[in-house]
ZAMARGU-4260 file (C-alpha; in steps of 0.2 Angstrom, whole numbers, plus 5000, padded with zeros to 4 digits):
<rodrens>
0) 5257/4624/4980 | 5273/4626/4966 | 5283/4613/4965 | 5298/4624/4965 | 5296/4629/4985
5) 5300/4617/4996 | 5291/4620/5014 | 5297/4620/5031 | 5297/4606/5041 | 5286/4606/5056
10) 5300/4604/5069 | 5306/4619/5060 | 5288/4630/5062 | 5286/4625/5080 | 5308/4635/5080
15) 5304/4648/5074 | 5290/4652/5084 | 5298/4663/5100 | 5288/4660/5115 | 5279/4672/5124
20) 5287/4677/5141 | 5281/4678/5160 | 5278/4695/5163 | 5274/4703/5179 | 5267/4720/5184
25) 5277/4730/5195 | 5271/4738/5210 | 5271/4755/5204 | 5262/4769/5213 | 5246/4777/5205
30) 5253/4795/5202 | 5244/4802/5184 | 5251/4816/5174 | 5249/4833/5179 | 5242/4846/5168
35) 5258/4859/5168 | 5268/4844/5175 | 5275/4853/5191 | 5264/4847/5205 | 5274/4831/5207
40) 5281/4829/5225 | 5300/4822/5227 | 5297/4804/5232 | 5306/4787/5228 | 5303/4781/5210
45) 5307/4768/5200 | 5319/4770/5187 | 5313/4776/5170 | 5323/4763/5160 | 5315/4751/5171
50) 5297/4756/5168 | 5299/4759/5150 | 5307/4740/5147 | 5291/4735/5159 | 5278/4745/5149
55) 5286/4739/5131 | 5287/4720/5137 | 5269/4721/5143 | 5264/4728/5126 | 5267/4715/5117
60) 5266/4701/5129 | 5247/4707/5130 | 5242/4713/5113 | 5229/4705/5102 | 5228/4708/5083
65) 5214/4719/5076 | 5202/4710/5064 | 5204/4723/5051 | 5218/4732/5054 | 5235/4738/5044
70) 5247/4729/5043 | 5253/4717/5059 | 5239/4728/5069 | 5234/4724/5087 | 5220/4730/5097
75) 5225/4743/5110 | 5230/4738/5127 | 5230/4747/5140 | 5245/4752/5149 | 5235/4765/5161
80) 5243/4757/5178 | 5261/4760/5171 | 5261/4779/5177 | 5275/4792/5173 | 5290/4792/5184
85) 5290/4806/5198 | 5299/4820/5193 | 5308/4833/5205 | 5297/4847/5211 | 5299/4861/5200
90) 5303/4872/5217 | 5322/4859/5217 | 5325/4862/5198 | 5322/4883/5199 | 5321/4898/5208
95) 5307/4903/5217 | 5291/4905/5208 | 5292/4923/5216 | 5308/4926/5202 | 5301/4918/5189
100) 5291/4930/5179 | 5282/4916/5170 | 5277/4906/5185 | 5258/4907/5193 | 5256/4920/5206
105) 5252/4905/5217 | 5257/4885/5215 | 5250/4872/5226 | 5261/4865/5237 | 5274/4880/5236
110) 5289/4880/5248 | 5282/4865/5255 | 5295/4850/5262 | 5296/4832/5269 | 5281/4830/5258
115) 5276/4814/5253 | 5261/4808/5243 | 5254/4790/5242 | 5242/4783/5228 | 5239/4803/5222
120) 5225/4805/5210 | 5230/4819/5198 | 5214/4826/5186 | 5222/4833/5168 | 5213/4847/5163
125) 5218/4853/5146 | 5221/4870/5145 | 5208/4882/5134 | 5208/4899/5128 | 5204/4905/5111
130) 5221/4904/5103 | 5222/4886/5108 | 5206/4882/5099 | 5213/4892/5083 | 5228/4882/5084
135) 5218/4865/5085 | 5208/4873/5068 | 5222/4871/5060 | 5231/4855/5067 | 5229/4837/5059
140) 5220/4829/5075 | 5218/4815/5064 | 5237/4810/5062 | 5240/4808/5078 | 5247/4793/5087
145) 5230/4789/5097 | 5218/4797/5083 | 5201/4789/5082 | 5201/4789/5064 | 5220/4779/5062
150) 5209/4767/5075 | 5215/4751/5076 | 5233/4760/5074 | 5247/4747/5066 | 5256/4740/5078
155) 5271/4727/5081 | 5263/4710/5085 | 5270/4702/5101 | 5289/4695/5098 | 5292/4707/5083
160) 5304/4722/5080 | 5310/4721/5098 | 5328/4726/5093 | 5320/4742/5084 | 5310/4747/5097
165) 5323/4746/5110 | 5334/4755/5100 | 5324/4768/5097 | 5318/4770/5115 | 5337/4768/5121
170) 5341/4782/5109 | 5323/4793/5119 | 5330/4792/5136 | 5348/4796/5131 | 5355/4778/5135
175) 5361/4776/5118 | 5377/4780/5113 | 5371/4789/5098 | 5367/4806/5106 | 5362/4815/5090
180) 5347/4823/5094 | 5337/4819/5075 | 5336/4800/5072 | 5329/4796/5053 | 5324/4778/5052
185) 5323/4773/5032 | 5316/4762/5024 | 5306/4752/5009 | 5286/4751/5009 | 5276/4741/5017
190) 5291/4734/5028 | 5283/4742/5045 | 5289/4759/5048 | 5274/4766/5055 | 5270/4749/5066
195) 5288/4754/5073 | 5287/4769/5078 | 5267/4768/5083 | 5274/4754/5097 | 5287/4767/5100
200) 5275/4779/5106 | 5265/4767/5117 | 5281/4764/5125 | 5288/4782/5128 | 5271/4788/5131
205) 5269/4782/5151 | 5287/4786/5153 | 5282/4803/5150 | 5295/4806/5137 | 5281/4809/5122
210) 5277/4825/5117 | 5271/4823/5100 | 5265/4813/5085 | 5261/4815/5067 | 5258/4800/5055
215) 5255/4807/5038 | 5245/4800/5025 | 5246/4805/5007 | 5230/4793/5003 | 5221/4805/5017
220) 5220/4823/5014 | 5219/4827/5030 | 5236/4820/5034 | 5249/4827/5024 | 5246/4846/5024
225) 5263/4852/5027 | 5254/4871/5032 | 5250/4859/5045 | 5263/4851/5054 | 5269/4866/5066
230) 5252/4868/5074 | 5249/4852/5078 | 5265/4845/5085 | 5263/4863/5095 | 5246/4860/5102
235) 5250/4843/5106 | 5263/4852/5117 | 5250/4862/5124 | 5241/4848/5131 | 5256/4844/5143
240) 5263/4861/5147 | 5250/4873/5153 | 5266/4886/5155 | 5268/4886/5138 | 5249/4884/5134
245) 5247/4901/5142 | 5261/4909/5132 | 5254/4900/5116 | 5238/4905/5117 | 5242/4924/5120
250) 5253/4924/5106 | 5240/4918/5093 | 5227/4930/5102 | 5238/4944/5100 | 5241/4938/5081
255) 5226/4923/5071 | 5237/4924/5056 | 5254/4914/5063 | 5245/4896/5060 | 5246/4903/5042
260) 5264/4910/5039 | 5279/4901/5031 | 5284/4886/5041 | 5300/4893/5045 | 5292/4908/5053
265) 5279/4896/5060 | 5292/4885/5069 | 5303/4901/5076 | 5285/4909/5081 | 5276/4897/5088
270) 5291/4885/5097 | 5308/4893/5099 | 5301/4909/5106 | 5287/4904/5118 | 5301/4889/5122
275) 5312/4903/5128 | 5298/4909/5139 | 5295/4897/5153 | 5308/4884/5160 | 5309/4868/5149
280) 5318/4859/5161 | 5303/4862/5175 | 5291/4859/5165 | 5298/4841/5159 | 5299/4847/5140
285) 5319/4844/5142 | 5323/4826/5130 | 5305/4826/5123 | 5303/4817/5110 | 5292/4823/5095
290) 5288/4808/5081 | 5285/4813/5063 | 5282/4796/5054 | 5280/4792/5033 | 5289/4809/5030
295) 5289/4806/5011 | 5268/4805/5011 | 5269/4823/5017 | 5262/4835/5002 | 5277/4842/4993
300) 5294/4836/4991 | 5300/4854/4994 | 5290/4854/5011 | 5299/4837/5017 | 5314/4844/5013
305) 5312/4860/5022 | 5303/4853/5037 | 5320/4841/5038 | 5331/4857/5036 | 5323/4867/5049
310) 5322/4854/5062 | 5340/4850/5061 | 5344/4870/5062 | 5335/4871/5079 | 5343/4853/5084
315) 5361/4861/5080 | 5358/4877/5086 | 5349/4871/5103 | 5336/4883/5101 | 5322/4870/5104
320) 5326/4855/5118 | 5319/4840/5108 | 5324/4823/5103 | 5314/4820/5083 | 5311/4804/5077
325) 5308/4802/5060 | 5302/4789/5048 | 5302/4789/5028 | 5305/4779/5012 | 5321/4782/5007
330) 5317/4795/4994 | 5331/4804/4983 | 5328/4821/4990 | 5324/4815/5009 | 5342/4806/5009
335) 5352/4822/4998 | 5344/4833/5013 | 5347/4821/5027 | 5365/4819/5021 | 5371/4838/5020
340) 5385/4844/5025 | 5375/4856/5040 | 5361/4841/5042 | 5371/4824/5044 | 5380/4830/5061
345) 5365/4830/5070 | 5355/4816/5062 | 5357/4795/5065 | 5353/4785/5053 | 5344/4767/5054
350) 5339/4757/5041 | 5323/4746/5043 | 5328/4732/5027 | 5317/4720/5017 | 5326/4705/5024
355) 5322/4687/5025 | 5329/4686/5045 | 5312/4691/5052 | 5304/4676/5045 | 5300/4668/5061
360) 5292/4683/5064 | 5281/4685/5049 | 5275/4665/5054 | 5272/4671/5071 | 5259/4683/5064
365) 5252/4673/5051 | 5249/4659/5064 | 5241/4669/5077 | 5229/4677/5063 | 5226/4658/5055
370) 5219/4654/5074 | 5208/4669/5075 | 5200/4665/5058 | 5199/4647/5065 | 5191/4651/5080
375) 5178/4663/5071 | 5173/4651/5058 | 5174/4635/5067 | 5186/4630/5056 | 5199/4613/5061
380) 5214/4615/5069 | 5225/4608/5056 | 5218/4622/5044 | 5226/4628/5035 | 5242/4617/5038
385) 5260/4621/5040 | 5263/4620/5023 | 5252/4632/5017 | 5260/4645/5031 | 5278/4639/5026
390) 5271/4645/5008 | 5267/4662/5014 | 5281/4666/5024 | 5292/4662/5007 | 5281/4672/4995
395) 5281/4686/5008 | 5300/4687/5008 | 5299/4697/5022 | 5288/4712/5019 | 5274/4715/5030
400) 5263/4723/5019 | 5260/4708/5008 | 5255/4695/5021 | 5243/4706/5030 | 5236/4710/5012
405) 5234/4691/5010 | 5225/4691/5027 | 5213/4702/5025 | 5208/4695/5007 | 5206/4678/5017
410) 5196/4686/5032 | 5185/4695/5020 | 5168/4691/5029 | 5156/4695/5010 | 5166/4682/5002
415) 5161/4664/5000 | 5172/4660/5017 | 5191/4661/5022 | 5194/4641/5015 | 5187/4649/4996
420) 5196/4666/4999 | 5212/4654/5003 | 5209/4644/4988 | 5209/4660/4978 | 5227/4666/4984
425) 5235/4646/4981 | 5230/4648/4965 | 5236/4666/4963 | 5252/4662/4970 | 5252/4647/4957
430) 5249/4660/4943 | 5261/4670/4947 | 5276/4659/4955 | 5285/4658/4937 | 5281/4675/4933
435) 5289/4684/4949 | 5304/4677/4960 | 5300/4674/4977 | 5312/4686/4984 | 5302/4700/4973
440) 5287/4702/4984 | 5286/4722/4978 | 5282/4715/4962 | 5271/4703/4969 | 5261/4715/4975
445) 5254/4722/4961 | 5247/4707/4954 | 5238/4704/4969 | 5229/4720/4968 | 5226/4715/4950
450) 5218/4702/4958 | 5207/4712/4969 | 5200/4723/4957 | 5196/4708/4945 | 5187/4700/4955
455) 5176/4715/4954 | 5159/4708/4944 | 5160/4718/4926 | 5143/4726/4931 | 5148/4735/4947
460) 5166/4740/4942 | 5163/4757/4935 | 5151/4764/4953 | 5169/4756/4961 | 5180/4764/4950
465) 5169/4782/4955 | 5169/4778/4973 | 5187/4775/4973 | 5189/4794/4968 | 5182/4799/4985
470) 5196/4792/4994 | 5205/4802/5007 | 5189/4818/5005 | 5177/4820/5021 | 5159/4817/5013
475) 5143/4822/5019 | 5133/4804/5015 | 5119/4812/5009 | 5130/4822/4996 | 5140/4806/4990
480) 5121/4797/4989 | 5115/4811/4976 | 5132/4812/4966 | 5134/4793/4963 | 5114/4789/4964
485) 5116/4776/4974 | 5109/4770/4993 | 5120/4769/5008 | 5114/4750/5008 | 5123/4751/4990
490) 5137/4761/4993 | 5142/4747/5007 | 5139/4733/4995 | 5150/4742/4981 | 5163/4745/4994
495) 5164/4725/5000 | 5174/4720/4983 | 5187/4731/4987 | 5188/4731/5007 | 5203/4721/5007
500) 5213/4736/5001 | 5201/4752/5006 | 5190/4755/5020 | 5174/4765/5024 | 5171/4773/5039
505) 5157/4785/5046 | 5165/4799/5060 | 5156/4814/5068 | 5170/4826/5068 | 5163/4834/5084
510) 5149/4833/5095 | 5138/4843/5085 | 5145/4841/5070 | 5136/4829/5055 | 5141/4811/5051
515) 5153/4811/5037 | 5160/4797/5026 | 5177/4793/5026 | 5185/4782/5013 | 5205/4776/5014
520) 5215/4766/5007 | 5226/4754/5021 | 5243/4758/5011 | 5249/4771/5000 | 5256/4756/4990
525) 5237/4754/4981 | 5238/4771/4976 | 5254/4769/4968 | 5246/4753/4959 | 5230/4765/4954
530) 5244/4778/4945 | 5255/4765/4938 | 5253/4763/4918 | 5253/4745/4920 | 5236/4747/4932
535) 5229/4752/4915 | 5236/4740/4903 | 5231/4724/4916 | 5215/4730/4921 | 5212/4741/4907
540) 5203/4752/4918 | 5202/4768/4908 | 5208/4780/4923 | 5221/4788/4913 | 5210/4792/4897
545) 5207/4811/4895 | 5189/4810/4899 | 5192/4803/4915 | 5204/4813/4921 | 5194/4827/4918
550) 5181/4820/4925 | 5191/4817/4942 | 5198/4835/4942 | 5179/4841/4941 | 5174/4830/4954
555) 5188/4837/4964 | 5188/4855/4959 | 5168/4855/4966 | 5169/4845/4982 | 5186/4851/4989
560) 5194/4841/5002 | 5180/4844/5015 | 5161/4841/5016 | 5152/4846/5004 | 5136/4847/4995
565) 5133/4836/4978 | 5122/4849/4966 | 5135/4860/4960 | 5145/4843/4952 | 5137/4838/4937
570) 5131/4821/4936 | 5134/4812/4921 | 5122/4800/4914 | 5123/4782/4906 | 5124/4789/4890
575) 5136/4804/4892 | 5146/4789/4902 | 5146/4778/4886 | 5151/4790/4873 | 5165/4795/4886
580) 5172/4778/4886 | 5170/4775/4905
</rodrens>
């Protein structure tokens, strides 16, 4: 441990760890959400704010970190006993159904009064139709907050980020002093924006305020397409509102090219016009929240700014009844767009900064993670020691991505064990402490990524480089094995050397679909590192040589971004590889 760093004393460590509160479940009636949001009787209800606060507290009280998740991620916990607040019947909010041209011919409990439903069970049956199927085909379901592709998603750990989650949920419920319909949270990479957005989504879902979510990822080609943004949002709303779904299904059937139109046309034809044909209040859409996380990771700077302009214009003109929560890095084009004269009046901005004020939260996370590692490997209670925890908190300097990546590295099941991995980390910190100030964890991340790459055996480095070209693609296993000329066992073996920064997962897109392999980086910062010039200098990787770029482009050109067959891809033999300088 560097002599210049003074570890926190034991008493301070204990003081920094917040004590969990005792949460008591509320006696809430079991009422499941209706598919149309219309079959709700006017029974007494618990205020939405009470249910929401209990949902947030229970969520943070019971959560447990996942073994291999992204920054400070936790295992999903059920909030099913927190049911949506019963809404007034649509009959009380709108004219008789016979006067509404968009209403169904028959409505359950029509004109009923003095009706009370106790312990009701309503089965949600998602609407179907050729138009909705077309919409789903042009959506990004992997970017939804509850998708299998993101499981386990990053969430805020117990006792962390409560101030921001409370701020966001208060705004979502209309209880904040800030009434702007657009909320923009900005912050640098690795600070935990996605975790805050995910936790906010899961807090709003039980109180029936969440309409749609999109979590962009530029390291995943099926989660960064701007052409699929509007269809993705619209499709999620159709699963919650039957009246809206019927309108959308009919419109898409009538014009199946709607999903190929410009973003502005899509927004008008799939949101503005359909919403004008239904009663947004009666259908529970008024004030519903749409979350867009990581807008800066959406493909194309111009498209990012266009999405902002379309949303803000609609909010200003009140053509849609939603609240929009957007997160992003503070990129210049996004900042200029958000601060423009026409857009800024409808946007409330909050910043999620890198701050040492959250050291106690990072310590809490590390304490919990090391306890899990200690238990799974039978290590003594004294491991890793308070001095080590204090040093990691110090080097993390308020950056979640730093400590979470370190934890994944130490937890690596294919290493010599957590004790050996921790020793490597401590040596690494000692080596870079004189090169990087403790207050600059962003620079230290590059050094750590270099450490990960340098630990790959030299005789395996070339194959690992090629495997990394597969990131963000869905690939048929047989095609990968043919392309790389390796077996499935060998593929998994190569991937073990980079599993602290990258994950290989087998999935089936549909019940009758073939299995595909998906390989993605845990965080976009690793993609930045690979494309940075310093990476070539530090690791002598050669990714920027002309031959390698041509090979990569040929690879992507032939395989595309979806499932592929490898026979059309040129396979380079060892002699060709050596001549190319690989």
